[in-house]
C-alpha positions in Angstrom: 89.8 118.8 113.2 86.8 117.0 113.7 85.0 114.2 116.3 87.3 111.6 114.3 89.5 109.6 116.2 92.9 108.0 115.2 94.0 104.8 116.7 97.5 104.0 116.2 98.1 100.4 116.1 101.8 99.7 114.8 101.5 96.2 114.8 98.2 94.4 114.6 98.0 90.5 114.9 96.3 87.7 112.8 94.3 85.6 115.7 93.1 81.9 114.6 90.6 80.7 117.3 89.4 76.9 117.4 85.9 76.7 119.2 83.4 74.0 119.5 79.9 74.4 118.3 77.0 71.5 118.9 80.1 69.0 118.9 81.8 70.6 115.9 85.0 72.2 115.8 84.7 75.9 114.4 87.6 78.0 113.3 87.5 81.8 113.8 90.1 84.0 112.1 90.2 87.7 113.1 92.3 90.7 112.9 93.4 91.3 116.4 95.6 93.4 119.0 94.8 95.8 121.1 94.3 99.1 118.9 91.7 97.0 116.3 89.7 96.1 119.4 89.4 99.6 120.5 89.0 101.0 116.8 85.8 98.3 116.7 84.1 99.3 120.0 84.8 103.3 119.3 83.0 102.7 115.5 80.5 100.8 117.3 79.5 104.0 119.7 78.9 106.2 116.4 82.3 108.0 115.8 84.4 107.9 113.0 87.8 106.1 113.5 91.1 105.1 111.4 93.3 102.7 112.5 97.0 103.4 111.0 99.0 100.3 110.7 101.9 98.4 109.3 101.5 95.0 108.2 103.7 92.7 106.0 104.3 89.1 105.0 101.3 86.4 104.6 99.7 87.3 108.2 99.8 90.7 107.1 98.3 90.3 103.7 95.6 88.2 105.5 94.8 90.9 108.3 94.5 93.6 105.9 91.6 91.7 103.6 90.1 91.1 106.7 90.1 94.7 108.3 88.2 95.6 104.7 85.5 94.0 106.4 85.1 96.4 109.7 83.0 99.4 110.0 86.2 101.8 110.5 88.4 103.1 107.9 92.3 101.7 107.6 95.5 103.5 106.7 97.9 100.6 106.1 101.4 100.7 105.3 102.8 97.8 103.6 105.4 96.9 105.7 108.9 94.9 105.2 108.6 93.1 108.6 106.0 90.0 108.9 102.8 91.0 111.0 102.5 88.7 114.1 99.8 85.8 115.1 98.5 83.5 117.4 96.5 80.3 117.1 94.5 79.7 120.5 91.8 76.6 121.2 88.9 76.8 123.2 87.2 73.6 122.5 87.4 72.5 126.2 86.1 76.2 127.3 89.5 77.3 128.3 91.6 78.8 126.2 94.9 77.3 125.5 97.8 78.5 123.4 98.8 76.4 120.3 101.4 78.6 118.8 102.2 82.4 118.7 104.7 85.1 117.3 104.6 88.7 117.9 105.8 89.5 114.8 109.1 91.1 113.1 110.6 94.1 114.3 109.8 97.2 111.9 112.4 98.5 109.9 114.1 102.0 110.4 112.1 103.6 106.8 108.8 101.7 107.9 109.1 103.5 111.4 109.4 106.8 109.8 106.3 106.2 107.3 104.0 104.9 110.1 104.9 107.9 112.1 104.3 110.4 109.2 101.1 108.5 108.3 99.7 108.4 111.9 100.6 112.0 112.2 98.7 112.8 109.2 95.7 111.0 110.2 95.9 112.2 113.9 95.9 116.0 113.0 92.7 115.3 111.0 91.1 113.8 114.5 90.4 115.2 117.5 91.5 112.2 119.7 94.5 110.1 118.9 94.9 106.9 121.1 97.6 105.5 120.9 98.0 101.5 121.7 100.6 98.8 122.4 102.0 96.1 119.9 101.6 92.6 120.6 105.1 92.1 121.5 107.6 95.0 122.6 110.4 93.8 120.1 108.1 94.8 117.0 108.1 98.6 117.9 110.9 101.2 119.9 109.2 103.1 122.4 110.7 106.4 120.7 108.4 106.2 118.2 105.5 106.3 120.8 107.3 109.5 122.8 108.0 111.3 119.0 104.1 110.6 118.2 103.1 111.8 121.1 105.0 115.2 121.2 104.3 116.3 117.6 100.2 115.7 118.1 100.0 117.1 121.5 102.3 120.1 120.4 99.4 120.7 117.4 96.4 120.4 119.7 95.4 116.8 119.4 94.2 115.2 122.7 96.1 112.3 123.2 94.7 109.0 125.1 97.3 106.1 126.1 96.3 102.8 127.0 100.2 101.5 127.6 102.8 100.4 130.1 106.2 99.9 131.1 108.7 101.8 128.4 105.5 102.7 126.3 103.7 104.6 128.7 107.4 106.1 130.1 107.9 107.4 126.2 104.5 109.2 126.1 104.8 110.5 129.3 108.1 112.7 128.1 106.1 113.3 125.0 103.0 114.6 126.5 99.9 112.7 126.8 96.2 113.8 127.9 94.5 110.9 129.5 96.2 107.7 130.6 94.0 104.3 131.0 96.0 101.7 133.0 95.2 98.5 134.7 96.3 97.9 138.5 98.8 94.9 137.7 100.4 97.3 135.1 101.1 99.7 137.8 102.3 97.2 139.7 104.7 95.3 137.5 106.1 98.7 136.1 107.1 99.8 140.0 104.7 102.6 140.2 102.4 100.8 142.6 103.3 98.8 145.2 100.4 96.6 145.5 97.1 96.6 144.7 95.6 98.6 147.6 93.6 101.4 146.8 95.4 103.6 148.4 98.9 102.5 146.6 96.9 103.2 143.4 95.8 106.3 144.0 99.2 107.7 144.6 100.5 105.9 141.2 97.7 108.0 139.9 98.7 111.2 141.4 102.3 110.9 140.4 101.1 110.3 137.1 99.0 113.6 137.2 102.4 114.9 138.5 103.6 114.4 135.1 101.1 116.7 133.3 98.4 114.0 132.6 94.8 115.4 132.8 93.0 112.6 133.8 93.8 108.9 134.7 91.6 105.7 134.5 92.9 102.7 136.6 91.0 99.6 135.9 90.8 96.8 138.5 89.6 93.6 136.8 86.8 92.4 138.9 86.8 95.4 141.2 85.7 99.3 140.6 88.1 101.2 138.6 89.9 104.2 139.8 89.4 107.5 138.1 91.1 110.8 139.1 90.4 114.0 137.2 89.4 117.5 138.0 90.6 117.2 141.5 87.9 114.3 142.2 89.5 110.9 143.1 86.7 108.4 142.4 85.2 104.9 142.1 83.8 103.7 139.0 81.1 101.1 139.6 80.1 99.4 136.3 76.7 97.4 136.1 77.0 93.9 137.2 77.2 91.6 134.9 78.3 87.8 134.6 81.7 87.1 132.7 81.6 85.3 129.4 85.3 86.3 128.6 87.1 88.7 130.6 89.9 89.5 127.4 89.3 92.7 125.8 87.5 94.8 128.4 90.0 97.2 129.4 90.2 97.9 125.5 86.4 98.6 125.5 87.0 100.7 128.3 89.2 103.1 126.4 87.1 103.1 123.4 84.3 104.3 125.4 86.0 107.1 127.0 87.7 108.2 123.6 84.4 108.1 122.2 83.0 110.5 124.4 85.8 112.9 124.6 86.0 113.1 120.5 82.3 114.3 120.7 83.6 117.2 123.2 81.8 115.4 126.5 82.9 115.8 129.6 85.3 112.9 131.7 82.4 112.0 133.9 80.3 110.8 130.7 83.6 109.9 129.5 84.0 107.4 132.2 80.5 106.5 132.5 80.7 105.4 128.8 84.1 103.5 129.4 82.7 101.6 132.7 79.6 100.6 130.6 81.5 99.6 127.3 83.9 97.4 129.3 81.2 95.8 130.8 79.4 95.1 128.1 82.7 93.2 126.7 83.1 90.9 129.1 79.6 89.3 128.3 80.8 88.6 124.6 83.2 86.1 123.2 84.3 88.9 120.6 86.8 91.8 121.4 86.0 94.9 121.2 82.1 94.0 120.6 78.8 95.3 121.3 76.1 97.5 120.2 76.3 101.0 121.1 72.5 101.0 122.2 73.7 98.6 124.9 76.6 100.6 126.2 74.2 103.7 126.3 71.5 102.0 128.4 73.8 100.5 130.7 75.5 103.8 131.4 72.8 104.7 133.5 73.8 102.2 135.8 77.3 103.1 136.4 77.8 104.6 139.7 80.8 107.1 140.2 81.5 107.3 144.2 83.9 109.6 145.5 86.8 108.3 147.4 
């Protein structure tokens, strides 16, 4: 086991965005999805990463080619199901959806192969990140429960950035750290509203399920962290928002990058807050320089509730 991280991203997507620069349209084509954005930031923070995914159809072939240009390792299963995609138009400054498809459901044999591939790479790592698919119809939660149980039983620290049935599944399997947004807790019926008291109560309920630490992101408000008997607010440095999407994924990546090196939860949450804050200043999701994150860390405040 090393300081390497395995990111389980069963169903990445192809992202196509149309923007305008100097009055001319620009086309941006990238691999996307929660796991891809997390792997990108973990790598930027200097930790080796292996991303495990299933890719199929014409979108999958293009995603595989684009992933080869990233700074992290990729284990891609040639799947029988077509990879998902979206086309967004940002020429007027706001993101408008042109068309989108979450991808086709993965077939049973591909699910088994994907589990085995992720298990092998997870056992070679100190931390495994379980990220969600772009659409809930693509991968069944049962795969997450099985993978979380197998990794946890073999001493791998599992970090889950999930919600809904996927979060419930990994809680059954076993997970060390949960990162979840306040909107997700409310949507899942785990928190009655967005008050700090209600969110902390939801966090305590997750700890009662065997989780070691919980980090609750709250959009523009300070995150809430529950760990080692502490309940805290994590205040990021004040930065102007350029693109809010992807901040939570960068936060998870920052946390994981510290845990993979054996760092403390306090340092992990500071790094996560700094990485999330940096991400909102950029158009690219999961992007940013490690030196910028490390500089911002000193400006993160963790205050007890």
